[in-house]
C-alpha positions in Angstrom: -40.1 74.8 -65.5 -38.1 71.8 -64.7 -35.6 73.5 -62.7 -38.5 75.0 -60.7 -39.9 71.6 -60.1 -36.6 70.2 -59.2 -36.1 73.2 -56.7 -39.4 72.3 -55.3 -38.6 68.7 -54.9 -35.6 69.6 -52.9 -37.4 72.0 -50.8 -39.9 69.3 -49.8 -37.2 66.8 -49.2 -35.4 69.1 -46.8 -38.6 69.6 -45.0 -39.6 66.2 -44.9 -36.0 65.4 -43.5 -36.4 68.3 -40.9 -39.9 67.0 -39.8 -38.6 63.6 -39.5 -35.8 64.4 -37.7 -37.6 66.3 -35.1 -40.3 63.5 -34.9 -37.5 61.0 -34.1 -35.8 63.4 -31.6 -39.3 63.9 -29.8 -40.0 60.3 -29.8 -36.6 59.4 -28.4 -36.7 62.2 -25.5 -40.2 61.4 -24.6 -39.2 57.6 -24.4 -36.2 58.4 -22.3 -38.4 60.0 -19.6 -41.2 57.5 -19.8 -38.6 54.5 -19.5 -36.5 56.2 -16.8 -36.0 54.7 -13.2 -37.6 57.8 -11.7 -40.8 57.5 -13.9 -41.5 53.8 -13.6 -40.7 53.3 -10.0 -43.9 52.6 -8.2 -43.3 54.4 -5.1 -41.7 57.9 -5.2 -41.4 60.6 -2.5 -41.5 64.2 -3.0 -40.8 67.3 -0.8 -41.7 70.9 -1.2 -40.7 73.5 1.4 -42.7 76.6 1.0 -40.3 78.9 2.6 -42.7 81.9 2.8 -44.9 80.1 5.0 -42.6 78.0 6.9 -44.7 75.0 5.6 -43.4 71.6 4.5 -45.4 69.3 2.1 -44.3 65.5 1.9 -45.9 63.7 -1.0 -45.9 59.8 -1.4 -46.9 58.5 -4.7 -48.0 54.8 -4.5 -49.1 53.5 -7.8 -49.9 50.2 -6.2 -52.6 51.6 -4.3 -53.4 54.4 -6.9 -52.9 56.8 -4.2 -51.1 60.2 -3.5 -50.7 61.0 0.0 -49.8 64.7 0.9 -48.8 65.6 4.4 -48.4 69.2 5.7 -46.2 70.1 8.4 -45.5 73.6 10.1 -42.0 74.6 11.2 -41.0 73.0 14.4 -43.2 70.1 14.1 -42.5 67.2 16.8 -43.5 63.8 16.9 -44.0 62.6 20.4 -44.1 59.1 19.2 -40.4 59.1 17.7 -39.3 62.1 19.6 -38.2 63.6 16.3 -38.4 67.4 15.5 -38.5 68.9 12.1 -36.8 71.8 10.7 -38.5 72.6 7.3 -35.3 74.6 6.3 -33.7 71.3 5.7 -35.8 69.4 2.9 -33.8 66.3 3.8 -35.2 66.2 7.2 -38.7 66.5 5.8 -38.1 63.1 4.2 -36.6 61.6 7.5 -39.5 63.2 9.7 -42.3 61.9 7.3 -41.0 58.5 6.4 -40.4 57.8 10.3 -44.0 59.0 10.9 -45.5 56.6 8.3 -42.9 54.0 8.7 -42.3 53.7 5.0 -39.5 54.9 2.7 -38.6 55.0 -1.0 -35.4 55.0 -2.8 -36.7 57.7 -5.2 -36.7 61.1 -3.7 -37.1 64.7 -5.0 -37.4 67.9 -3.3 -37.7 71.7 -4.1 -37.6 74.6 -1.7 -39.7 77.4 -3.2 -41.1 80.8 -2.8 -44.8 81.9 -3.6 -43.2 83.8 -6.5 -41.8 80.5 -8.0 -45.1 78.6 -7.1 -47.0 81.3 -9.1 -44.5 81.2 -12.1 -44.7 77.4 -12.1 -48.3 77.5 -12.3 -48.4 80.1 -15.1 -45.9 77.9 -17.1 -47.8 74.9 -16.7 -51.7 75.7 -16.1 -51.5 79.2 -17.6 -52.9 80.7 -14.6 -51.1 82.3 -11.8 -51.5 80.5 -8.3 -49.3 81.0 -5.2 -50.9 78.6 -3.1 -49.1 75.0 -3.3 -52.3 72.7 -2.5 -54.3 74.8 -5.1 -51.5 74.3 -7.7 -51.5 70.4 -7.0 -55.3 70.2 -7.6 -54.9 72.2 -10.9 -52.2 69.8 -12.0 -54.3 67.0 -11.1 -57.1 68.5 -13.4 -54.9 69.5 -16.2 -55.1 67.8 -19.4 -51.8 66.7 -20.9 -50.5 68.3 -24.0 -48.7 66.7 -26.8 -45.5 68.6 -26.4 -45.2 68.8 -22.6 -42.0 66.7 -22.9 -40.3 69.7 -24.5 -41.1 71.8 -21.6 -39.9 69.7 -18.7 -36.6 71.3 -18.3 -37.8 74.6 -18.4 -40.4 74.0 -15.8 -37.6 72.4 -13.6 -35.5 75.4 -13.9 -38.3 77.4 -12.2 -37.7 75.4 -9.1 -33.9 76.2 -9.0 -31.5 76.6 -7.4 -32.8 74.8 -4.3 -33.9 71.5 -6.0 -33.1 68.0 -6.9 -36.0 67.6 -9.4 -35.2 66.1 -12.8 -37.3 66.2 -15.9 -38.4 62.8 -15.5 -39.1 63.4 -11.6 -41.3 66.3 -12.4 -43.1 64.2 -15.5 -43.6 61.6 -12.7 -45.5 63.7 -10.2 -47.6 65.4 -12.9 -48.4 62.1 -14.6 -49.5 60.4 -11.3 -51.5 63.3 -10.1 -53.7 63.0 -13.1 -54.5 59.2 -12.7 -54.6 58.6 -8.9 -56.6 59.7 -6.0 -55.4 62.7 -3.9 -55.5 62.7 -0.1 -54.5 65.3 2.2 -53.5 65.0 5.8 -53.0 67.7 8.4 -51.6 66.4 11.5 -53.4 68.2 14.5 -51.1 70.1 16.7 -51.7 70.3 20.6 -51.0 74.0 20.6 -51.5 76.7 18.2 -48.0 78.3 18.5 -44.5 76.9 19.1 -43.6 76.0 22.7 -40.2 77.0 23.8 -38.4 74.4 25.7 -34.7 74.1 27.3 -32.6 71.2 27.0 -29.0 71.2 28.0 -29.1 75.0 28.4 -30.2 75.0 24.6 -33.6 76.7 23.6 -35.9 74.8 21.2 -39.3 75.7 19.7 -41.5 72.7 19.3 -45.2 72.4 17.8 -46.4 69.1 19.6 -48.4 66.9 17.0 -51.0 64.9 18.6 -50.1 61.3 18.9 -53.5 59.8 18.1 -53.8 61.9 15.0 -50.4 60.7 13.9 -51.5 57.2 14.5 -54.5 57.8 12.4 -52.6 59.1 9.6 -50.1 56.2 9.7 -52.9 53.6 9.9 -54.8 55.0 6.9 -51.7 55.3 4.7 -50.6 51.6 5.6 -54.1 50.0 4.6 
């Protein structure tokens, strides 16, 4: 009987150590994310290029104003106020184009170039429902209740965005966290024409979707309030 009790004590001790070790590891891992520079930064910019639709989404998280601004741009967007054209195939250009438009920047940026299949897979992984529309995914993330072990899944969720991404676990955690606690506002800069216009400059042909100057100014003024 004593041997059985002794064996049981050892089993319980090993279980307790295992649970305690897991708890410590989980606490350290979650705190590493929460205390990271990405997560604590008051202003962070994100860019998502939906390559199946040739659309780019620029997201500005501004915790000082408790706002998240989402700007959508079609391929070949052209800003007549800055004479800048946008190639959505280059995610870094999305930052340059949008930040020049709103006259504001951030030292923390993350981007992802994704297909409709990747969006659907990410939605399935995080919210449990398939959704290949990026805007609908944002809305579902904003309404999603956090789960205790979300921090254990961050790296797996980031892997869905690969290979064309600079997202880190902390970067994705920042976006998901702020979507739940801040107001979400969408902007669709108006275009002068429905289809791209071809122009020739120095013998080279370019396609441009000219954005309306008044629409751009209105968006800029609203974000800068």
